[in-house]
TORKOL-4160 file (C-alpha; in steps of 0.2 Angstrom, whole numbers, padded with zeros to 4 digits, m for minus):
64
<pt num="1" X="m0188" Y="0207" Z="m0304"/>
<pt num="2" X="m0186" Y="0226" Z="m0300"/>
<pt num="3" X="m0168" Y="0229" Z="m0297"/>
<pt num="4" X="m0172" Y="0246" Z="m0289"/>
<pt num="5" X="m0181" Y="0237" Z="m0275"/>
<pt num="6" X="m0171" Y="0237" Z="m0259"/>
<pt num="7" X="m0173" Y="0221" Z="m0248"/>
<pt num="8" X="m0169" Y="0216" Z="m0231"/>
<pt num="9" X="m0153" Y="0205" Z="m0228"/>
<pt num="10" X="m0156" Y="0187" Z="m0230"/>
<pt num="11" X="m0147" Y="0172" Z="m0222"/>
<pt num="12" X="m0148" Y="0154" Z="m0228"/>
<pt num="13" X="m0160" Y="0144" Z="m0218"/>
<pt num="14" X="m0146" Y="0131" Z="m0217"/>
<pt num="15" X="m0135" Y="0144" Z="m0208"/>
<pt num="16" X="m0137" Y="0135" Z="m0191"/>
<pt num="17" X="m0129" Y="0119" Z="m0197"/>
<pt num="18" X="m0111" Y="0126" Z="m0200"/>
<pt num="19" X="m0106" Y="0134" Z="m0184"/>
<pt num="20" X="m0113" Y="0151" Z="m0189"/>
<pt num="21" X="m0100" Y="0154" Z="m0203"/>
<pt num="22" X="m0113" Y="0162" Z="m0215"/>
<pt num="23" X="m0115" Y="0177" Z="m0226"/>
<pt num="24" X="m0131" Y="0188" Z="m0229"/>
<pt num="25" X="m0137" Y="0194" Z="m0246"/>
<pt num="26" X="m0148" Y="0208" Z="m0251"/>
<pt num="27" X="m0153" Y="0217" Z="m0266"/>
<pt num="28" X="m0149" Y="0236" Z="m0264"/>
<pt num="29" X="m0151" Y="0249" Z="m0278"/>
<pt num="30" X="m0143" Y="0241" Z="m0294"/>
<pt num="31" X="m0132" Y="0229" Z="m0285"/>
<pt num="32" X="m0132" Y="0213" Z="m0275"/>
<pt num="33" X="m0123" Y="0215" Z="m0258"/>
<pt num="34" X="m0115" Y="0202" Z="m0247"/>
<pt num="35" X="m0109" Y="0203" Z="m0230"/>
<pt num="36" X="m0102" Y="0192" Z="m0215"/>
<pt num="37" X="m0117" Y="0188" Z="m0204"/>
<pt num="38" X="m0106" Y="0189" Z="m0189"/>
<pt num="39" X="m0099" Y="0207" Z="m0193"/>
<pt num="40" X="m0115" Y="0216" Z="m0200"/>
<pt num="41" X="m0105" Y="0233" Z="m0198"/>
<pt num="42" X="m0090" Y="0227" Z="m0208"/>
<pt num="43" X="m0086" Y="0227" Z="m0226"/>
<pt num="44" X="m0099" Y="0224" Z="m0239"/>
<pt num="45" X="m0096" Y="0216" Z="m0256"/>
<pt num="46" X="m0105" Y="0223" Z="m0271"/>
<pt num="47" X="m0109" Y="0213" Z="m0287"/>
<pt num="48" X="m0119" Y="0218" Z="m0302"/>
<pt num="49" X="m0134" Y="0207" Z="m0307"/>
<pt num="50" X="m0124" Y="0198" Z="m0321"/>
<pt num="51" X="m0109" Y="0195" Z="m0309"/>
<pt num="52" X="m0120" Y="0187" Z="m0296"/>
<pt num="53" X="m0129" Y="0176" Z="m0309"/>
<pt num="54" X="m0113" Y="0170" Z="m0315"/>
<pt num="55" X="m0107" Y="0166" Z="m0297"/>
<pt num="56" X="m0124" Y="0156" Z="m0294"/>
<pt num="57" X="m0123" Y="0147" Z="m0310"/>
<pt num="58" X="m0105" Y="0142" Z="m0307"/>
<pt num="59" X="m0109" Y="0136" Z="m0289"/>
<pt num="60" X="m0124" Y="0126" Z="m0296"/>
<pt num="61" X="m0112" Y="0118" Z="m0309"/>
<pt num="62" X="m0099" Y="0113" Z="m0296"/>
<pt num="63" X="m0086" Y="0126" Z="m0302"/>
<pt num="64" X="m0080" Y="0130" Z="m0285"/>
């Protein structure tokens, strides 16, 4: 995966099942960015590739 590639914001395909309480994610420069889908002009959280991988791995293992 080329981390220099910028991507469009992506929202889960299951986002319609939870009343619209969703986040969107994209790859931007050397980071993974996350924002509230209901507030696209609001704050954006920024994670390194390693931080994002640790989060995803933890979620898959039921840590949260």
